ROGU-665716 format. One record per residue (C-alpha): residue in three letters; chain; x, y, z. Coordinates in Angstrom, 2 decimals, always signed. Layout:
% residues N
+-----+-------+---------+---------+---------+
| res | chain |       u |       v |       w |
+-----+-------+---------+---------+---------+
| Ala |     A |       X |       Y |       Z |
...
+-----+-------+---------+---------+---------+
% end
This chain:
% residues 157
+-----+-------+---------+---------+---------+
| res | chain |       u |       v |       w |
+-----+-------+---------+---------+---------+
| Unk |     A |  +92.75 |  +18.09 |  +15.97 |
| Unk |     A |  +95.98 |  +16.45 |  +14.71 |
| Unk |     A |  +95.81 |  +13.58 |  +12.24 |
| Unk |     A |  +96.64 |  +10.35 |  +14.05 |
| Unk |     A |  +98.31 |   +8.58 |  +11.12 |
| Unk |     A | +101.28 |  +10.99 |  +11.07 |
| Unk |     A | +104.08 |  +11.28 |  +13.60 |
| Unk |     A | +105.66 |  +14.53 |  +14.85 |
| Unk |     A | +107.90 |  +14.63 |  +11.74 |
| Unk |     A | +104.93 |  +14.24 |   +9.38 |
| Unk |     A | +105.74 |  +10.64 |   +8.48 |
| Unk |     A | +102.90 |   +8.17 |   +8.00 |
| Unk |     A | +102.69 |   +5.46 |  +10.65 |
| Unk |     A | +100.29 |   +2.91 |  +12.05 |
| Unk |     A |  +98.52 |   +4.27 |  +15.12 |
| Unk |     A |  +99.48 |   +2.55 |  +18.38 |
| Unk |     A |  +96.25 |   +1.21 |  +19.87 |
| Unk |     A |  +97.86 |   -0.99 |  +22.51 |
| Unk |     A |  +96.69 |   +1.25 |  +25.38 |
| Unk |     A |  +93.08 |   +1.39 |  +24.16 |
| Unk |     A |  +90.43 |   -0.69 |  +25.87 |
| Unk |     A |  +88.88 |   -3.61 |  +24.03 |
| Unk |     A |  +85.25 |   -2.64 |  +23.39 |
| Unk |     A |  +82.43 |   -3.78 |  +21.16 |
| Unk |     A |  +82.47 |   -1.72 |  +17.99 |
| Unk |     A |  +80.19 |   -1.42 |  +14.99 |
| Unk |     A |  +80.21 |   +0.59 |  +11.78 |
| Unk |     A |  +77.66 |   +0.91 |   +9.01 |
| Unk |     A |  +78.55 |   +2.31 |   +5.59 |
| Unk |     A |  +76.49 |   +2.94 |   +2.48 |
| Unk |     A |  +77.00 |   +3.39 |   -1.24 |
| Unk |     A |  +74.87 |   +3.19 |   -4.36 |
| Unk |     A |  +75.29 |   +2.43 |   -8.02 |
| Unk |     A |  +73.16 |   +4.18 |  -10.64 |
| Unk |     A |  +72.51 |   +2.50 |  -13.96 |
| Unk |     A |  +70.40 |   +2.60 |  -17.09 |
| Unk |     A |  +66.82 |   +1.36 |  -16.68 |
| Unk |     A |  +67.64 |   -1.58 |  -18.97 |
| Unk |     A |  +70.51 |   -2.63 |  -16.70 |
| Unk |     A |  +68.26 |   -2.32 |  -13.65 |
| Unk |     A |  +65.72 |   -4.59 |  -15.36 |
| Unk |     A |  +68.43 |   -7.10 |  -16.26 |
| Unk |     A |  +69.48 |   -7.37 |  -12.60 |
| Unk |     A |  +65.98 |   -7.33 |  -11.12 |
| Unk |     A |  +64.77 |  -10.00 |  -13.54 |
| Unk |     A |  +67.85 |  -12.19 |  -12.97 |
| Unk |     A |  +68.92 |  -12.08 |  -16.63 |
| Unk |     A |  +72.59 |  -11.04 |  -16.18 |
| Unk |     A |  +74.90 |  -13.38 |  -18.10 |
| Unk |     A |  +77.34 |  -13.64 |  -15.20 |
| Unk |     A |  +74.62 |  -14.85 |  -12.80 |
| Unk |     A |  +73.14 |  -13.60 |   -9.53 |
| Unk |     A |  +74.53 |  -10.05 |   -9.46 |
| Unk |     A |  +73.30 |   -9.13 |   -5.99 |
| Unk |     A |  +74.31 |  -12.45 |   -4.43 |
| Unk |     A |  +77.82 |  -12.29 |   -5.83 |
| Unk |     A |  +78.15 |   -8.61 |   -4.85 |
| Unk |     A |  +77.06 |   -9.48 |   -1.28 |
| Unk |     A |  +79.80 |  -12.11 |   -1.02 |
| Unk |     A |  +82.36 |   -9.73 |   -2.55 |
| Unk |     A |  +81.46 |   -7.09 |   +0.04 |
| Unk |     A |  +81.97 |   -9.58 |   +2.86 |
| Unk |     A |  +85.33 |  -10.61 |   +1.40 |
| Unk |     A |  +86.30 |   -6.95 |   +0.96 |
| Unk |     A |  +85.70 |   -6.22 |   +4.64 |
| Unk |     A |  +87.92 |   -9.14 |   +5.61 |
| Unk |     A |  +90.71 |   -7.96 |   +3.26 |
| Unk |     A |  +90.70 |   -4.30 |   +4.34 |
| Unk |     A |  +94.11 |   -4.32 |   +6.08 |
| Unk |     A |  +95.61 |   -5.78 |   +2.88 |
| Unk |     A |  +94.25 |   -2.84 |   +0.86 |
| Unk |     A |  +94.49 |   +0.17 |   +3.19 |
| Unk |     A |  +98.14 |   +0.50 |   +4.26 |
| Unk |     A |  +97.69 |   +1.75 |   +7.84 |
| Unk |     A |  +94.62 |   -0.30 |   +8.85 |
| Unk |     A |  +95.01 |   -2.70 |  +11.73 |
| Unk |     A |  +94.09 |   -6.33 |  +11.10 |
| Unk |     A |  +91.02 |   -6.91 |  +13.26 |
| Unk |     A |  +89.07 |   -9.94 |  +14.42 |
| Unk |     A |  +85.91 |   -9.13 |  +12.49 |
| Unk |     A |  +82.99 |  -10.82 |  +14.23 |
| Unk |     A |  +80.22 |   -9.91 |  +11.78 |
| Unk |     A |  +79.89 |   -8.60 |   +8.24 |
| Unk |     A |  +76.47 |   -8.10 |   +6.70 |
| Unk |     A |  +75.98 |   -6.56 |   +3.26 |
| Unk |     A |  +72.50 |   -5.63 |   +2.08 |
| Unk |     A |  +71.81 |   -4.76 |   -1.54 |
| Unk |     A |  +68.39 |   -3.35 |   -2.41 |
| Unk |     A |  +67.09 |   -2.62 |   -5.86 |
| Unk |     A |  +65.98 |   +1.01 |   -6.05 |
| Unk |     A |  +63.86 |   +1.83 |   -9.12 |
| Unk |     A |  +64.05 |   +5.56 |   -8.31 |
| Unk |     A |  +67.83 |   +5.68 |   -8.99 |
| Unk |     A |  +67.53 |   +3.37 |  -10.96 |
| Unk |     A |  +70.13 |   +1.15 |   -9.38 |
| Unk |     A |  +71.19 |   -0.58 |   -6.20 |
| Unk |     A |  +71.44 |   +0.80 |   -2.65 |
| Unk |     A |  +74.16 |   -0.90 |   -0.59 |
| Unk |     A |  +74.56 |   -0.98 |   +3.18 |
| Unk |     A |  +77.38 |   -2.80 |   +4.97 |
| Unk |     A |  +77.56 |   -3.50 |   +8.71 |
| Unk |     A |  +80.76 |   -4.67 |  +10.39 |
| Unk |     A |  +81.26 |   -5.60 |  +14.04 |
| Unk |     A |  +84.26 |   -6.46 |  +16.19 |
| Unk |     A |  +85.44 |   -6.47 |  +19.77 |
| Unk |     A |  +88.75 |   -4.70 |  +19.64 |
| Unk |     A |  +90.92 |   -1.68 |  +20.25 |
| Unk |     A |  +90.04 |   +0.25 |  +17.10 |
| Unk |     A |  +86.96 |   +0.79 |  +14.97 |
| Unk |     A |  +85.70 |   -0.91 |  +11.84 |
| Unk |     A |  +84.71 |   +2.09 |   +9.72 |
| Unk |     A |  +87.26 |   +1.23 |   +7.05 |
| Unk |     A |  +86.01 |   -2.36 |   +6.87 |
| Unk |     A |  +82.41 |   -1.17 |   +6.41 |
| Unk |     A |  +83.45 |   +1.33 |   +3.73 |
| Unk |     A |  +85.51 |   -1.32 |   +1.94 |
| Unk |     A |  +82.60 |   -3.77 |   +2.05 |
| Unk |     A |  +80.17 |   -1.25 |   +0.54 |
| Unk |     A |  +82.58 |   -0.13 |   -2.17 |
| Unk |     A |  +83.61 |   -3.68 |   -3.07 |
| Unk |     A |  +79.96 |   -4.69 |   -3.43 |
| Unk |     A |  +79.31 |   -1.69 |   -5.70 |
| Unk |     A |  +82.38 |   -2.46 |   -7.80 |
| Unk |     A |  +81.20 |   -6.04 |   -8.19 |
| Unk |     A |  +77.79 |   -4.92 |   -9.46 |
| Unk |     A |  +79.66 |   -2.79 |  -12.00 |
| Unk |     A |  +81.96 |   -5.65 |  -12.99 |
| Unk |     A |  +79.11 |   -8.09 |  -13.50 |
| Unk |     A |  +77.06 |   -5.75 |  -15.69 |
| Unk |     A |  +79.63 |   -3.50 |  -17.41 |
| Unk |     A |  +79.23 |   -5.41 |  -20.68 |
| Unk |     A |  +75.78 |   -3.82 |  -21.08 |
| Unk |     A |  +76.28 |   -0.49 |  -19.24 |
| Unk |     A |  +79.70 |   +1.12 |  -19.00 |
| Unk |     A |  +78.15 |   +4.43 |  -17.87 |
| Unk |     A |  +77.08 |   +3.20 |  -14.42 |
| Unk |     A |  +77.98 |   +5.56 |  -11.61 |
| Unk |     A |  +79.08 |   +4.57 |   -8.11 |
| Unk |     A |  +78.50 |   +7.19 |   -5.43 |
| Unk |     A |  +77.34 |   +8.09 |   -1.97 |
| Unk |     A |  +80.06 |   +6.14 |   -0.16 |
| Unk |     A |  +79.94 |   +7.22 |   +3.48 |
| Unk |     A |  +79.83 |   +6.11 |   +7.09 |
| Unk |     A |  +76.28 |   +6.11 |   +8.42 |
| Unk |     A |  +77.05 |   +4.88 |  +11.92 |
| Unk |     A |  +80.10 |   +4.29 |  +14.10 |
| Unk |     A |  +79.77 |   +3.18 |  +17.70 |
| Unk |     A |  +82.14 |   +1.97 |  +20.40 |
| Unk |     A |  +85.48 |   +3.10 |  +21.69 |
| Unk |     A |  +86.62 |   +6.31 |  +23.32 |
| Unk |     A |  +85.07 |   +8.66 |  +20.76 |
| Unk |     A |  +81.63 |   +7.14 |  +21.26 |
| Unk |     A |  +78.77 |   +7.19 |  +18.78 |
| Unk |     A |  +78.58 |   +8.95 |  +15.41 |
| Unk |     A |  +75.46 |   +8.93 |  +13.25 |
| Unk |     A |  +75.25 |  +10.62 |   +9.87 |
| Unk |     A |  +72.52 |  +13.17 |   +9.50 |
+-----+-------+---------+---------+---------+
% end
């Protein structure tokens, strides 16, 4: 299957979606951030000096989704109709599990917006707690679900 972001000469270009039908679309992406047990306790007990880590990270994820076309050069600006970012403390990591859901009615999908939301939320957790734990690790960034449009539904296994 050819890559859609390159023309016949191999030059990068924005995909023409003008002939695509407007459909309801949704994407869900996930990421996590692992940290030292002490950092986990700091967040879970609300003792971080910069404030409500999970609340600020949730807002950052929402903002990240809305700014995706400013960050990813060939992304279409889309009328995002919903962004939800869930951050759950996971003592088994220890760390935070992140899931971002983005919806639109449009001519192209919102996978990039969901991925940007999840990664921006993870980066914000890092930023707010890096003073006590520079060794945190962000990982697991992936699309869990994509639905709508010509290619239909994709669910990660």
